[in-house]
C-alpha positions as CSV (number, residue, x, y, z in Angstrom):
1,M,-5.2,17.5,-20.8
2,I,-5.9,17.2,-17.1
3,S,-7.8,20.2,-15.8
4,T,-6.7,22.4,-12.9
5,Q,-9.8,21.2,-11.0
6,A,-8.8,17.6,-11.5
7,W,-5.3,18.2,-10.3
8,A,-6.7,20.0,-7.2
9,D,-9.0,17.0,-6.6
10,A,-6.2,14.5,-7.0
11,Q,-4.1,16.4,-4.5
12,R,-7.0,16.3,-2.0
13,L,-7.2,12.5,-2.4
14,W,-3.4,12.2,-2.1
15,D,-3.3,14.2,1.1
16,F,-6.2,12.2,2.6
17,Q,-4.4,8.9,1.9
18,Q,-1.4,10.0,4.0
19,M,-1.9,8.8,7.5
20,G,0.7,11.1,9.0
21,H,2.1,8.4,11.3
22,E,5.6,9.0,12.6
23,P,7.7,5.8,12.0
24,R,8.8,4.1,15.2
25,P,10.4,0.8,16.2
26,C,8.0,-2.1,15.6
27,S,8.2,-5.9,15.8
28,V,8.3,-6.3,12.0
29,L,8.3,-4.4,8.7
30,I,5.8,-5.5,6.1
31,G,6.4,-4.2,2.6
32,L,3.4,-4.6,0.3
33,G,4.3,-5.8,-3.2
34,S,3.4,-3.7,-6.2
35,H,4.9,-2.2,-9.4
36,D,6.7,0.4,-7.3
37,L,10.2,-0.6,-6.1
38,G,10.1,2.6,-4.0
39,V,8.2,0.5,-1.5
40,A,11.1,-1.9,-1.2
41,D,13.6,1.0,-0.9
42,T,11.5,2.7,1.8
43,T,11.3,-0.6,3.7
44,V,15.1,-0.9,3.5
45,D,15.6,2.7,4.7
46,L,13.4,2.0,7.7
47,Y,15.2,-1.3,8.5
48,C,18.5,0.5,8.3
49,R,17.2,3.1,10.8
50,G,16.5,0.3,13.2
51,M,12.7,0.4,13.0
52,A,12.4,-3.4,13.0
53,P,14.7,-6.5,13.1
54,L,12.8,-8.3,10.4
55,I,11.2,-7.6,7.0
56,V,8.3,-9.4,5.3
57,F,7.9,-8.7,1.6
58,T,4.6,-9.9,0.3
59,G,3.2,-10.2,-3.2
60,A,2.9,-12.5,-6.2
61,T,2.4,-10.8,-9.7
62,S,-0.4,-8.8,-11.2
63,R,-1.3,-7.5,-14.7
64,T,1.0,-4.5,-14.1
65,T,4.0,-6.5,-12.8
66,R,4.1,-9.9,-14.5
67,E,6.5,-8.6,-17.2
68,R,8.7,-6.4,-15.0
69,M,8.7,-8.8,-12.0
70,P,8.2,-12.3,-13.5
71,R,9.4,-14.1,-10.3
72,G,6.9,-12.2,-8.2
73,E,6.9,-8.8,-6.5
74,A,8.1,-10.1,-3.1
75,E,11.0,-11.9,-4.7
76,H,12.1,-8.8,-6.6
77,Y,11.7,-6.7,-3.5
78,R,13.9,-9.2,-1.6
79,D,16.6,-8.9,-4.3
80,R,16.5,-5.1,-4.1
81,A,16.9,-5.2,-0.3
82,V,19.8,-7.7,-0.4
83,E,21.5,-5.5,-3.1
84,R,21.2,-2.6,-0.6
85,G,22.9,-4.6,2.2
86,V,20.0,-6.1,4.1
87,P,21.0,-9.6,5.4
88,A,19.1,-12.4,3.6
89,D,18.1,-14.0,6.9
90,A,16.4,-10.7,8.0
91,I,13.9,-11.1,5.1
92,I,10.9,-13.4,4.8
93,V,9.3,-13.7,1.4
94,E,5.5,-14.2,1.1
95,P,5.1,-15.1,-2.6
96,S,1.4,-15.8,-3.1
97,A,-0.7,-12.7,-2.1
98,R,-2.6,-11.1,-5.0
99,N,-4.4,-8.3,-3.1
100,T,-4.1,-6.3,0.0
101,G,-6.2,-8.6,2.2
102,E,-4.1,-11.6,1.2
103,N,-0.9,-9.5,1.9
104,I,-2.0,-9.2,5.5
105,R,-3.4,-12.6,6.0
106,F,-0.6,-14.5,4.4
107,S,2.1,-12.4,6.1
108,R,0.4,-13.0,9.5
109,A,0.3,-16.8,8.8
110,L,4.0,-16.9,7.9
111,L,5.0,-15.0,11.0
112,E,2.8,-17.2,13.2
113,E,4.2,-20.3,11.6
114,R,7.8,-19.1,12.4
115,R,6.7,-18.2,15.9
116,V,7.7,-14.5,15.5
117,P,6.1,-12.5,18.3
118,V,4.3,-9.5,16.8
119,S,2.8,-6.7,18.8
120,S,3.3,-3.9,16.2
121,V,3.8,-3.7,12.5
122,L,5.3,-0.9,10.4
123,L,3.3,-1.2,7.2
124,V,5.0,0.1,4.0
125,S,2.8,0.8,1.0
126,K,2.6,3.1,-2.0
127,P,2.0,6.8,-1.0
128,Y,-1.5,6.8,-2.5
129,E,-2.5,3.7,-0.6
130,E,-1.4,4.3,2.9
131,R,-4.9,4.7,4.3
132,R,-6.3,1.8,2.3
133,A,-3.6,-0.5,3.5
134,Y,-4.0,0.6,7.1
135,A,-7.8,0.1,7.1
136,T,-7.4,-3.4,5.6
137,A,-4.7,-4.4,8.2
138,R,-6.7,-3.1,11.1
139,K,-9.7,-5.2,10.0
140,L,-7.8,-8.4,9.4
141,W,-5.3,-8.3,12.2
142,P,-6.8,-6.1,14.9
143,D,-4.8,-7.2,17.9
144,V,-1.5,-5.6,16.8
145,E,-0.6,-1.9,16.5
146,W,-0.3,-0.6,12.9
147,V,2.0,2.2,11.8
148,S,1.7,3.3,8.2
149,A,4.6,4.5,6.1
150,S,5.4,5.2,2.4
151,T,8.0,7.0,0.4
152,P,7.9,10.6,1.4
153,M,7.2,12.5,-1.8
154,A,4.8,15.0,-3.3
155,L,2.1,14.1,-5.8
156,P,3.9,15.8,-8.8
157,E,7.1,14.0,-7.9
158,Y,5.2,10.7,-7.8
159,V,3.6,11.4,-11.2
160,D,7.0,12.1,-12.6
161,S,8.3,8.8,-11.3
162,I,5.4,6.8,-12.9
163,R,5.3,8.9,-16.1
164,D,1.6,8.5,-16.5
165,A,-0.5,11.2,-14.8
166,R,-3.8,9.8,-15.8
167,L,-2.9,6.4,-14.4
168,V,-1.9,7.9,-11.1
169,I,-5.2,9.8,-10.8
170,D,-7.1,6.6,-11.7
171,M,-5.3,4.8,-9.0
172,L,-6.0,7.5,-6.5
173,V,-9.7,7.4,-7.4
174,G,-9.7,3.6,-7.1
175,A,-8.0,3.7,-3.7
176,Q,-10.6,6.2,-2.4
177,Q,-13.5,4.2,-3.7
178,R,-12.3,1.2,-1.8
179,L,-12.4,3.1,1.5
180,T,-16.2,3.3,1.0
181,V,-17.0,0.0,-0.7
182,Y,-14.8,-2.4,1.2
183,P,-16.0,-1.7,4.8
184,R,-19.5,-2.7,3.7
185,Q,-18.0,-5.9,2.4
186,G,-16.2,-6.6,5.7
187,F,-12.7,-6.1,4.3
188,M,-11.7,-2.9,6.0
189,I,-12.5,-0.9,9.1
190,E,-14.9,2.0,8.4
191,Q,-13.3,5.5,8.3
192,Q,-15.0,8.9,8.2
193,I,-14.6,10.5,4.8
194,P,-14.6,14.3,4.9
195,D,-17.1,16.1,2.7
196,D,-14.4,17.8,0.6
197,V,-12.7,14.4,0.0
198,A,-15.9,12.8,-1.1
199,A,-16.7,15.7,-3.4
200,A,-13.2,15.5,-5.0
201,Y,-13.6,11.8,-5.5
202,G,-17.0,12.4,-7.1
203,R,-15.8,15.0,-9.5
204,L,-12.8,12.8,-10.6
205,R,-15.1,9.8,-11.1
206,D,-17.5,11.8,-13.1
207,A,-14.6,13.2,-15.2
208,G,-13.8,9.7,-16.3
209,F,-10.9,8.6,-14.0
210,T,-12.5,5.2,-13.5
211,S,-10.2,2.5,-14.8
212,R,-9.3,1.3,-11.2
213,L,-12.8,1.3,-9.8
214,V,-14.3,-2.0,-8.5
215,P,-17.9,-3.1,-8.6
216,E,-20.0,-2.6,-5.5
217,E,-20.0,-6.4,-5.0
218,A,-16.1,-6.5,-5.0
219,E,-14.8,-9.6,-3.2
220,R,-11.3,-8.5,-2.1
221,A,-9.3,-5.7,-0.6
C-alpha cells in the first residue's frame, strides 16, 4: 500500500516537474524517446497545430523498451507519427541516444548536419520529466530558446496509464534527484528547489522509492 503522505509527496514532485510553458511555434519539435508512446502522440498533436514544420524523434532502446520497441524508440515514434498522418519527410530519426544528454547532443548534430536553422525548440518529454529535460537542454544547447511540453494529464491518470503506481513514484523520485545531482556534474543548469519539494523528495526516498536513483558520481543526464 502507498500511504496518503506518499501520494501527497508524489503530487508535489509531479507539480514541480511541470514547467507551465505555453506551447508556441518553434523551429523544430524534438520528441524524447521512452517507453511512453504518449510522447509521440503529443508531438504529433503539436505538429498538427502548426507548432513546428519538422519533428526529430530521438532514442535507441533501454531496459524498459527493448522488448516493446526492438527497432528503437525513435523508429517506433516515427511509425506512430506516420500512422497518424505526419509526412515521412517531416520527420528526422535520431536512433542512437541512450540518455537525455545524448538526445539533445545527437539531435543538435543531426540538425546542424542537415543545415536546419534552429532558434527555438519545442521539447516534448514525459510529464514527470519536463523540468529535467529542460534543464539538460538549456545546459547542452544554450543558444536556442527552449519550450517544454508533455501530455496534459493528472498524476492519477498517468498512474492508470502505466498501471504501476510504485514505478511512477520511483521515476518521479529519480527525476527529482537528478535536478540536484546533475548540475554538480555539469550536465544540467542549476535550478532552485523549493523547500517543500526537497522535503517531499526526502520523505519518498526514505520510504524506499529508490529504484531510479543514480549514484552521486553519475556520468550522464
